[in-house]
N, C-alpha and C positions, 0 to 999 in steps of 0.2 A: 924651516925647520933644520936646525943642526941635528947631525946624526945622532947624538947622544939623546935626544928625544924622541927617538923614533919607536923607542917601545916604553910599556910599564907591564909592572909586576905588581898583582892582587893576592895575598894570602888573606883567608878567613882561616881562624883557628876557632874549631864549636868543639864543643863536649865531647863529641865520638870523634870527628876525622878533622882533618887538617888539609884544607884544599888550597892548590897554588895554581895560577895561570899566567901565562906572560901573553900580553896583548899588544898586536901590531896598532899604531897611531897614524900609520898611513891614508889617506884621505880614500882608497879606495877600500879599505878593509873590511870596512862595515857593512858594505855590499855583497863581501863573499860570505859562501855557504857556512862558513866557521866563525865568520863575524870580527874575523881578524885576530882570533885566539890561536896563537901557533903551538902552546903547549899546555899542558894541564896535567895535574900531580893531586893523588890523593892517598892518605894514609892516615891508621888511628894520629890522633892526639896524644902527644908524649906530656910526663908530667912535668918533665923540662920544656916548657912552651917555647921557649929560646931554640932551641935546638930541632925543632919542629920546624919552626920556619924555616930557619937555615937549610934542613934537607928539603924544604918545597922549592925555596928559592934556586936552589944548587942544580935540582931535577928539572925546573923549566926551564933552566939554562943551559943544561945540557941536551935538553930533547929538541929544544929548537938551534941550536949552535951559536945563536945570538952573543954576542961578545959584552960583558960586565957592563962595559964603558960606554955602551950604546944604549943602555937603559935609563930614562929620563926621570923614572921616579918609583919607588915602592910604597904600596897601599896594602896595610895591616889591619884586618879586624880583629879582636880580639875578646874572651869574655874572660881573661886572667883577671883583671880587676875586679869586676862584681863577684866571681866567686868568692874572691875573699871576703868580700861582705856576707855575701850568704851562707859561708860555712863558718863565718866569727872567727876567723883565721888571727889568732895574737898574734904570729910574726910577724904579719904583713900591715898589721892595724897599727896606729899609732895614737897616742893619748892626744885629745886636743882639747884647748884652752877656748872657749867660746865669748866674746866679746859685744854684748848686745847694747846698741845704741838707742835709747828711748826711755830711760829713765823719767820717772816713776812708771810708766805705762809698763803694761807685760809681765809684771813682778807676779803675778800668781800663776804664771804661765810660763816657768824658766828652762831653758834651754834643757834637751834632754828628757822632757816630761814624760814624752809617748815612746820612748827607745824601749824595745825588750831589753829584759833583763842584762844577759850575756854580753849585749853589744854595749848598752851602755857600762858595763863593767870593765869593758875593754877600752873604751873611748874616752868617757867622761874624765877629763882631767881638772878643769876650772871653768868657774862659771863667774862672770861677772854682767850686772846690767847697768850701765853707764848711761851718763846725759849725751844727747844727741837725738838725731831722728826728725821727722818732717812731718806734717798733716798732709791729707788728700791734697791739698788746696796749695802745697809747696812751700808754704810757710813752716818755719824752723821749731819743733816741739821745745829746744834746747841745741844750743852750738856747742860742740865736743868740748871737753875740758882734760887739755894735754896732761895736767898732774894727775888727775885723776887713772888716766890711760899707764902714765908711767908707773904709779904706784903699782899696778895691775901686773904691768910687766916684771916687777922687781919679784910678786910672786910665781908669776908662771915661770920665770929663771930659777928660783928656788927651787920649783917641782920639776926643772928639767925637761919642761915642755917644748916641742921646737915646732908644733904644728898650732896653728892661730885661727880661728873663724871670726870673722866681723859681719855684724848683722843687722842693719838701720832700718828701722822702720820708714816705710816706702821710699828706700833705697835708689829705687830705679825712677823715682821723680827728680834725683838730685842733679846737680850740674853732671853736663858730658863734655867738661874739657880737663878732667883729671883733675880737680878741687872738691870732689864729693868727700861728704862725710868720711866716708868709709877709707875712701882712698887717702886723706889725710891720716886717718887713724892708723891705715898700713904704715905709713912711711915711720911713722911713730913708734909703733912697735920692731919694724924692722931695723930703726937704729939701735932701741935698746937692746932685742935680742940679739941681732947678730946676723951675718949673713948667712948662716945654716938654718935660719929660720923659714919655715913656710907658711904664709901668711895670704888667707883666701878671702877676697871681698864678695859677699852673696850677691851683689849685683851682677857679677860675672857668671853666677852659675845658674842659676833659676827665676823664675818669674813672680809674678804678685802672690801674696800668701805667704804672712812672714813663718809659720811655725813649718810650713813643707819647703820653704827656702832656704832657711835655717837648717832643717834635717839634713837637706840635700849638701850644703856648704860645710857642713860635719864632715859628712862622708866622704866629700872630697877633699877636706884637709887631713882625716885620718888615713888615706890610700895614698898620698902624695909621695911621701917617700920611698913606699914599693913600687909608685908607679914611675917614679925616677930611676930607681934601679933597674925596670923592666925595662923602659926605653933606652936606656945608656946598653943593656944586652942586647936591644935589637941592633943598635948602631953597630955595637962590636960584630956583631953577628955577617952583618953588611958587611963591614971589611974582609971576614975573612973569606967571602966567596967573590971579593972584587969589585961590590958597589961602591961608587961615591955620590951617587944621587940623592937627591931631598927622601926623606922619608915623612911619611903622611900616616896618619892614623883617621879609619871612619867613625864617624859619630852616628847617633842614635836616630838622627834624622835623616840619614842617607847622605850626608855631606861629608868633606874632609876638614880635618884640621893637621896641622903641623905637628913633627913630634914634640918642639919645644912647648907647644899650647898644650898638645896631650898630657906633656908631663905636669903642666900648670891645673890644668882642668879636666883628670881622667873620668870622671864622672860621666861626661857625654860621649865616653865612648862605650858605656855599660854596657848597652844593648844593640850594638850595630850587626850583629849577626843576622838576625832576621830583616831587618832593612836592608843590609848587602842581596842579600836569595830575592827580596823586591826588585831591587834597582837591576841586578843582574837580570832576571827575567824580563824586564821589559827590555833592557839592551840586545839578547838575544833573540829574542820574538819581532826585533827590530821597530817597537812601539816609535820611538825618536823620529825613525826616517818619515818624511812627507810622503813616500809614495804607501806606508803600510794601511792597508785595507781596515784592521782592527782599529787602528788608532783613529780612523778618519770617521768611525760610528759617534766617536764621543763617549762620554761617560766613563767610570771608573771601571777598573777591571781586577779581578781577584787573583792573589797569586797562592798558590798551594806549593808548598814546600815540604815534601816525604822524607825526613832522615832516617836515620838508624832509630830512634826512640821514641820521638814526638813527630807531628804533622803540626807545622805553623801557617797560618792563615793568614793574611793581609790584603788589604786594598791600595792598590795605585788609584792614585786620584789624576785628573788629566794632568796636570802638572809634572806628570812622571815622579811623584815622591808619594811614600804610603801617608796613607791616613794615620793623624795623630790620637794617640788614647784621651783619655778622658784627664780630667783636671789632676787629678791625684793618683798616682802609681807608686806603690810598696817595693820597695828592696829591702831584702832579706827583713822585712816585718817593719819599717821606717816609713813613714808616709811622705812622700815628697812629689813636687809638682815640676821636673825638668821633662824637656819633650822624648817623648817615649813613642814608637809606632803601635797603632792598634791592631793586637794580634790576638787571635785564639789558637790555642795550643790544644791537642788532643795527643794521648797516648795511643798511636798510632806511627808505625816505621817498619822497615825493611824488617827490624828485629823483632818484632812484635811476636809475642807465643800465643800460638794456636792452642785453643781447648774443646773437646767434645764431651759434651753431658748428655747421657739419655735416658728419658722418662718415660713415663705412660703417655707422655704429649708428644713422641718423638725425639730427634735429634736436635738440640742447641748447637752451636758453635759459636765460641767468642775470639775476638783477635784482640790481645791486648787488655789493657794498657799496660802491661808489664813487657820485660824486652830483653833479649841478649845485650842490646847494647852494641858496644866494639867488640865483643864475642862472637858475633854474627859469623864471623868468618871462621870460627872453631867449633862454634856449636849447632849451626843451621844445617839441618838435614844436606842440602845439598854440597855442604861445605867438608861434610866427613862426620859431623858432629850427631846428637842424639835428640835436639829439641826442636820441633815441627813450629815452623815460622811464617810470617806473611810472606817472605820470600821466596818459601818453599811451595806455599799456596801459588804465587806468580808464576812458578816455574812449571808446575803440575798442570796448570790448564794454558801454559803457552811456553810448549818447548823451544819454539823458535829464539826466546830470548836468551838461551844459550849461556845459562848460569851454572857452575856446578854440576853434579852427577843429578841428571834428569830423570833417569830412571827410579833413584831412589825417592824422588818426590812422589811423582807419580804413584808408586804403590804404598805411601804411606796414607793416602787419602781416599775413604770411599766417595764415590759421586754423590752420594747426601752431601758428607761435609764438606766436599769441597765447593759445592754450590753455596752450603751454608756459611762457608767464610769469605767466598766474594761475595754475598749479597751484605753480610757484615762491614765489611771494609766498606763497599760501596753506600752503606746508609751513613755511616760514620763519617764517610767524606762529604755526604751531600749534606747533611745535618750541620758541618761547621761553616760549608761554605753559605748557607742558607742564612746563619747566622749574621755571617758578616755584610751580607747585601742590605741594599737602602731599598729597594724595590722589588715587588714581587715578578718583575721579568724576567726572563732566562738572562745568565751570565753569562760572560766571556771569561775563562779561567784558563790561566798560565800556570801548566805543572810542572816543576822544577826538583831538583834535590836527588843525590842517590838511590833516596828508598822508593824515588815514584815508579818503578815498574811494576808494584802492585798495586797501583790504582788501575782502576779498568779502562775503555775505551770511551766509555758516554756513563754522564750522568744526570739524574732526573734535576731539573733546574738551572741545567747549562747549556745554553746554545752552543758553544764554541770549546773545544777542550784543546787546548794546544801546548804540546809538549815542544820546546824550542831547542835548535841544537846545541851540543854541550851542557842539556839541560842539570847534568849532575854537579856540574861546579859553578852553578850560577852564582853560590854566594862568593865566592872569588873574582867573580868578572863583576861583579857587584863593586867587590872594592877598588875595583881598576878605574870603573867607570863613573865615581862618586864626582857630585862637584862639590863648590864651596860656595858658604852662605853666609848670609850675614840678619840679623836679628834686630827687632826692636820689639819691647813690651813695654807700655808706660800709658799714665792715666792723664788726660791732658783736660784742663779747662778750657771750655771754648769759648765764654763771655762773649765778646762782638764777633769773634773768628767766624768764620764759614768751617763747616764739616770739613767740605769739599778740600779746602787749601788745607789744613791741619793733615790730612790723610796725604796729601801730595809731597806735604814736606816729609812725612814718617817714610812715606817709598824712598823718598830722596836719601836720606840716612841710613834706610835699610842696604839700597844700592852701593853707599859710600860704605859701611860696613862690610860687604862683600867683597868688594874691591881689597878693601885693605887686609882683608882674609886670604886673599891672593886669588882672586878671581879676575879673568880675563872682564874687563868694564865692558866691550860690545857686547858681550854674551850674556850680561847679567841681567834678570829678568824679576820683576815681583810675582810670586806663586803663591802668597798669602795675604789677605789682608783681613781680618777681623774686626768689628767696632762693637764693643760692648759696653752700652750705656749705664752708667753708675747709678743706683737707685737711691732713694730715700735722701738725698741731697737735694738743696736747693739752689745751690749752684749747677751751671749744664756743665757734667763731666762726663768724659768718655774713657774706657778704657781701649786702644789700640793696640793690635799685635800685629807687627807686619813682617815677613818672611823674604829674602830675594833670595837668587840662586844665577851660579855663573859657571862655566866652564874653568878648570886650573889653569891659571898662568905658570906653570913650572918655571918658564924663564924669570919670572918677577921673584923665585925663592931661592937666592943660590942653595946649595948643599950643604954647606957649613951653617947656614942660620936655621936648621933645623936640628944641629946635632946638639945634645946634651951634654953640658960642662964633663969633659974628659976626668976633672977631679972627684966627678960624681961616682961613686961605688956601683958598680954592675951587680944585677941579679946573680949573674955566673959564679962572681967574686964572692956573692954575700952567703956566710954560714948560716942557714936558720937552723934554729933551736928544733927538737922534736915537736909538734904540735899539742898543744896543752890543752887539757877541757878546762874551760872558762869560768870562772865562778860568777855568782848572779850578784846583784847590784844589791844586794840589801832585802828585796823581796821577792816572793813568789806568788804567781799570779795562780789565783785560785781556779785548783780543776773541779769540777762539779759533776756529779752524777744529777742528770736534771730531773728525771721522774721523780727521784726521793727526796731532791732538796727542800727544807723549810726554811723561809726568811726565820729571821730571829726577830720573837715581839716580847719584851721583855713582862715582867708581872705587872708595871703599871699599866701595861697596853701600849708601850712604845716601841713602835718598828724601829728597831736600830740598822740601819740600811749597811749592807756589804758590799764588797766590790762586784760582785755576781748581780746583786741588784739594781746596781746604779749601773751598770752594761746593759741589762734589760730594761731600766727606765728610758735610757738614752736611746733604744732601737724602738721602744712604744710612742715616745716623744716625737720622732721623725715620722712615724707613723699618722700619728694626731698632728702635725704641721700642714699635711695638707699643701707640700710644695714650699710652703715657707716659715716664718719662725725663725730663720737665721740657723746654720748647722749647729747640733746639741754637740759635736765632736770636741771642740776646745773646752765648754763649761763640764761636761763630763771628765777628760783628762785632769783639768784641775781641780774638781770635785772627788774623784778616785786619790789624786796627791793627798788631798786635805785626812783621807782614809790611812793613807800608808804611813803618813807621818802622825798616828796616833788620834788624830782627830774622829770624832762623831758627829754623824746625821742620822736624825730622828723624824719619824713621821707619827703625827697621832691620828686616830679616826677623826672623820668629820662631826661625829656626834660627841665626842668627848669633852668639851668646852661648853660652858653656861653660855647663855643668851648674848651676855651683855661682854663676854670676852673681846679684846679688841687684836683684832690681825691685821698684820702689817703685809705690804705688797713691796716689791720690788722687783725691776728687771732692765733692761738695757733697749736702747732706742738707738736708730741710727742705719748707716748703710751698711750692708753685709761687706760690701768691699773696702772697709773701714775695719769691720770687725775681724776680718782676715789678716789684717795688718798689724793694726793697733790692738792687741791683745790686751784685755785688762789687766790693771794694777792693783784691784784688790780692794780698792776703796772706792770708787765710783758708786755704786748703789749704795755702801753702807754709811757713804758721807749723805747722800742723798736722804736716807731712811733718819740718821740722826739728826738733823738739820731739821727735817721736817716734824720730827717727835719734840725738838726743843720749841718749836713755832707754835704748834699747840699743845706743848705742856704737858704731852701723854709720857706715860710712866713705861717701863719695859713691857712689850707686848707680849702677846699670850703667844703667838704662833706667826707665821710668815706662811703666803699664800701666793702662787703663783697667778698673773693677769691670762696668761696663756698656756695651756700646757704643751701645744705645739711647737717643736722644734727646741734652740737654744736655752729659750726664755722659762723650759719646761723644767728645767736644769737649774737656772740659776737661782732660785729661792733655797735650794739646796746649801749651796754655798752660801748665801747671806745667812742662813738659818744653824750653820754649822757653828761649832764651838769655836772656831778661830776667828768667827764674826760676832752674829748677835748672842749665839748660845740659847736658842728656841728652836723648838719644833716646828716641822713643817705640816701643815693642816693638809689632810689628804683630798685633796679638791683644786679646783680652779674657777676664774670667771669666762669663759669662754666654751670649755671642751673640745679645742682646736686652737688653730689659730685665724686670726684677722692682721689684715695690715693696718689697720686705724684703732687709736686708743677708747675711743668712744664706741667701738664695737666690742662693747663686751655687755655680759648682760644685766649689772646693775643700773648700767648707763641708759641701755635701751629701755628699760623699766622706768626711767627717771627717779630713782633712789635718791633723796635728797643727799648732796655733796659725796656723790658716788666717784666725781672725779678729782676735785679740788677741796682742799688748799693740797697741793703736791711739791715737790722738790725735782730740782734735776743738778747731778755736780758731773766735773770732768775726770776728777782724781786728782787735781792738780789746785786745788784750792779756789776753782772758781764754782759755784754753786748759787744756786737762784731759788727761792719759794716763790709761788704762783699762787695767791690767795685764795683768787677767784677770775672768771671769767664771765662775758655775756651769756654764752651757751658753750654746751658740750664740745661743739665742734673746734671752738677756739683753743680750748687745750690743747690740741693736736696742732694747730696753725702757729700759736706763738712756741710751745716748746720744741716741735722741730725747726723755727729758725734760730732758737738759743741753741740746739744741738750742733748745726751745722756752724755756727759761729765758734762752738769749742769741738770743732774739728767732726763733724759727723758723727759721733759718738760720744754717749753720755748714760751714767745710772741715774734711773729715773724711781722716785717713792708717791706712788699716787695716795691719795687720802686714805687711812685702816679704816676698816669694816668691822662690823661687830658679826661676831659667831653665827648669830641667827640672820642676819644678809645673807651671808655666805651660804649659808645652808639654803636660804631660801630664793637668791638670786644668782646664785652658785652652781657648778657642776660638782656634785661630789664625787669621791672615790677615783678621781681621774689621773692619781699616780698611781695607786691600783690596777688601774686600766693601763697604764702605759707599761709596768711592771710583767702585766698579763700577757699583752702585744709582744712584748720583747721575748719574754719565756718562750710562745708560742712561735716564734721565728728561730729563737735557739735552738729547740727540739726537732724541728724540721733540718736545719742543718746539721743539727747531730747526727740524725738517721740520713743523711744523704737527702734530704725529700725535699728539694727546694718547690718542687712543681706542688708540693701540700700547704705550701706557706698561705695562700691565700684562703682556701678552707680551715686553716687552723683559726686564720684571723677572723673568720664569718662564724665560727663557734664561740666567738666571745661578745661578738658586736653586731646585730641584725644588718645586712646590706646583700650588695650583688658583686661578684666579679664580672667586673664591666667590658673588658677586653683583653686579649693576649694578644701580642704582636711587637712590631721595632719602629723605634721612631724614622720617619721619613721625610721629616718639614718641622722647623721651627722659624718663628719671628718673634722679636722683640723689639720694645721700645720704649722709652722712659717718657711717661707724662705726670707732670705734677708731683717727680720726686720717685715713683711707683714705677714698677716695670708692667708694662702689659704686653702681651703677646697670646700665642698659641703654639700647641705642639699636636701633629699630628700623625697618627701612626696607622698602620699596615699590618694586615695579617701576618702568621707565620707561614709557611708551608707545611703541607700535612704531616711530612717526614717528620718534623720537628715534635708534634702533639705526643711526647709518649707519656706524659703524666695526666691523669684527670686532675683538675686543681681545685673541685668542687661537686655539687650534685648535680650542677647544671652540666646539660648536653656540651660538647665541645661544638658543634654549629653553633649554639646560642653564644659562647666565649668567643668564639675566633668569628662569626660571620664571616663567608667566605667572601671574597670580593667586596668586602665593604672597610671602610677608614672609620676611624675614632678621633675626634677634635677636640681637644680642651682647652678654654681659653683661662687665662690666669692674670689677676693683678695679685702680683707676688704668691698669693696663693691661689690654688685650680677653682674654678667659678663654675664652670659647667662642662658636660661631657655631652656630645653630639654624633651618634652612628649616622654615617652616610652611606646606603646600600650602591652597588652597581647601576641601578635605574634611577639613583638622584633623591631618592626617598631619605629624608632625612629625622632623626628621632630623638630627642632629647631622653639621656638616658639618666642627669643626675645634674643636679643644680644645688649652688647654696642655699640654704645654711646646711645640707648633709654634705657629710664630708666625702673628697674626691681625692684619692691617694695614689700615687706613681710608686710602683716598687720594681727595683733592678731586678728581672726576673733570674740573672746569674746569682745573686748573692740575697734577694731577699728583703734588702734594706730599702727604707723609703729615698725617693730622689728629691732634690729642692727643684724649684724650676729654673735656676741657673746651672743646674748639673745636666738639664733635657740636651741630647746631642744626637747627631744623624746614626742611625745603625744599631742604639742602644736596644736591646732585648726587654721589653717592659710589659707588667700586667698591672692593671688598673683595677682598682676597688673602690666601689660607693659604701659609703657607712652613714646610719642614720644618725641625725644632728639629735643634741637633747631637746625635749619637746617644748623649753621654753622659747627654743629660737624658731619654733613653728607658729607662735602665737603672733598676734598681728604687731605687737610691740616688738618683737624678735624679729620679724620678717623686714619690716622698717628699717633696722638697724644694720642686718646680717644676713638678708635674703635677697633675691635677684635685683629688687629695685634700688638697694643701695649701691650697686655697682651699676647701674644705670641700664641693667637688662630689664626687657619688655618681658618676662616669661612667668606663665602659673608657676607655681611651686607644687608639687607632687612628692610626697615624703617618698623615699627609695625603701622604709623599713619604721618598723615601732622601733622606740630607743630602748636597748635593754640598759638597765641600772646595773653597773660594775660590780662585782663582788672586792667587798676590800678587804686587802691582804690580812689588815689586823682581826677581822671579824672571822676570818675562816682559821687564822694560825693563833691568833691570840690568846690568852689565860682561857675564856670561855672554852676553847677547842679542846684544851688540855684536860679539863675535867670529866 
């Protein structure tokens, strides 16, 4: 190895401190007590990030005596870019033009629809939905139209917009040879706008899920100019300290990217600090060594990084990389889906403020969540200040720490206060660690960070607490030892191919990408393979996510290749204006006092739905979806936009119409994988309805009813019924009272109501529509329509035969829109009071049932059979220390069932919940047709079966199903036997008829 490659410098810029280390790469360094770290540096982060980085680099060079020419690479981790988004910094964010490829699909959900007002005001420059896009099977929706793109470029040029985001439906399935639709569109745009434009393709930014990928692409495009200036400044700072080596930035997943790539995709560096700490902890503890006793035990290891203000806790997988977070990540209030570490943060750090409250029950001591932060060195007692902090507690308890004025800390706390503060810190750490565990067994914990001196020597639930050498600068070490990765996220149509062969090909492509990104080929290994079968499609399709990583091959990347062009203006020379207050984007989200809020019911008895109402209905639809029904989020934001544009959505009482009034039905069918990409164009369901009306020679219907209130189809009738489409009211009720996977599982069909399913119509929104007059039996409706739906791209709008108001009242579930509203309001009330533990009780106050279990997900199995996702999720109890809130009138022992596990089986929706005790006894707690709902304990929102993941803290609730489902006919259609389960049905409780919103708040209530 050449001398210039013997050393690396790592710098991590945090919100409180900037850390730097210089690391030796010699073969023997890793086995030394200092793990090859020759110098380290820590100082408060400066407003001018570049000068802080320069100071850190200069300091470690001076400490070590290493010549700058001997440094092989500089690695930087920074929160600089994400801060601009979170702070809505108009000086550093650019207007973005969004070119979406996939018209006429997605038009009902245009770009920026779910952006917070201030960010939308900053970023929304231009939007165009043009021809292009792919179906899930790789076939074209449309070819791109160059003339269309050129026309939009003229408008973009007139608006002086330089940043462009290109987003194509299923773009990740497109060609990999550089001729994909997005890449060809980019070439056209760059030709028309000139070389100073910044054009980003979504396929290079994030994963499946058009809305989230598009949002991430917009953020990336908006931050590009600022990122290029910043990285150019980094290079200039390197020049001033004599470094000529390549520059790398650390990414969210713990790997490296070149400066050039970071300037192109800065969004991938947004959350690198937390990942750096985990990777650094692993290296400093020697986990990568073949002789490591900890590593030999196998399994995951928890890393606790205690800073000045917060403690971040993550999980290192056996691969050495952090466990990744859930599918959706919020960045500055924007929903995205790029890779981020799964980290729990609490307000506990070295600067956390200690307070004492004395009352008749004695002394209560709290630590945090507020903190002195970077002012600890001047405000903490041991540093001469007057604020009692967690660091003062640590010093008072252990004078050997030799931090500041020990005596001042000792006299500041009584023995009772000292004990109370230590117990508070201990409990906070034990709780957050237990949240991250996926097994009740004691965990191995690596403790790092400058604030880790406040942690006790032992913690309950922890078998081994390891504080590695140089623990205070683990984040900078992590930047030094980061690897290079290659990723693949695609949907494959298997057809006659073996899954094993397809997976091997995907692995090879991921390895190839890692090498291309700068990894040494001989060190690359595949660390992640995820196979997610695609449901609701008759083609055999599966989504594959593969990641390969390897050691950096710095020799393969010349220093000059990472330099941002000298012509680029640097951040240092860029004169920023004063930060301005950001104007909103034309609307202000309603702020509501929940206890006093009254929905609007006019004198005609029509409930005029507001944004607040809609958000609560969406929440309730998720709960009633029992894990299925599709996500209510996309239709919610579309319905909300109708209201924001002045449209109107009305709901009428189930009792307000005459018996013979005709009520229409409209919803979507198809694969959730498609609905997350090919968002609705706005004509699919309406076209199906109008074609069916024409076929049966029907007049304008009196109202619209939902076939299933659970999930996204609970919101869709509101869009259809709005003034934008049919301009009729929504019937307060549905035909299931929940969600079921098949069309014949509605109550009218269960009771063989004549003509309850046919004739029906299906349409895809691009002039393909079919009317199905009749079938041999009700089961053939599902079979035929699903085949048609697959041909139409595995998503289509459907309208079943209209029903009379009398049938809807007698064979439907009335007031379920009101029920969804009340469930959502209950969740909102608990959130407003910061009482998430009270959500189950609040729900059970509205509908009879039981809280079945509180715990965390420790096992998941999934497979697709006959187009449906079958599987199970297993949950284990939480530790005793976490049981802070009583969530219902049941005892904690009943809820948690120590040493017991809960297993839920599902077919798209949750079917049964079984409790197994430590002695092997099994008890059926709930089964269909009763509702089994899994809530995310951290938010209170319902989870879809596709969202179940390891480690997620959950609360399981069983709710009583409508009495029609417990009849002989109902059980045949929606009970255990309908899903092949040989089980008796024992109701979980007596169904409680919901109170109608109109009945409670209508004209009669005002008299």
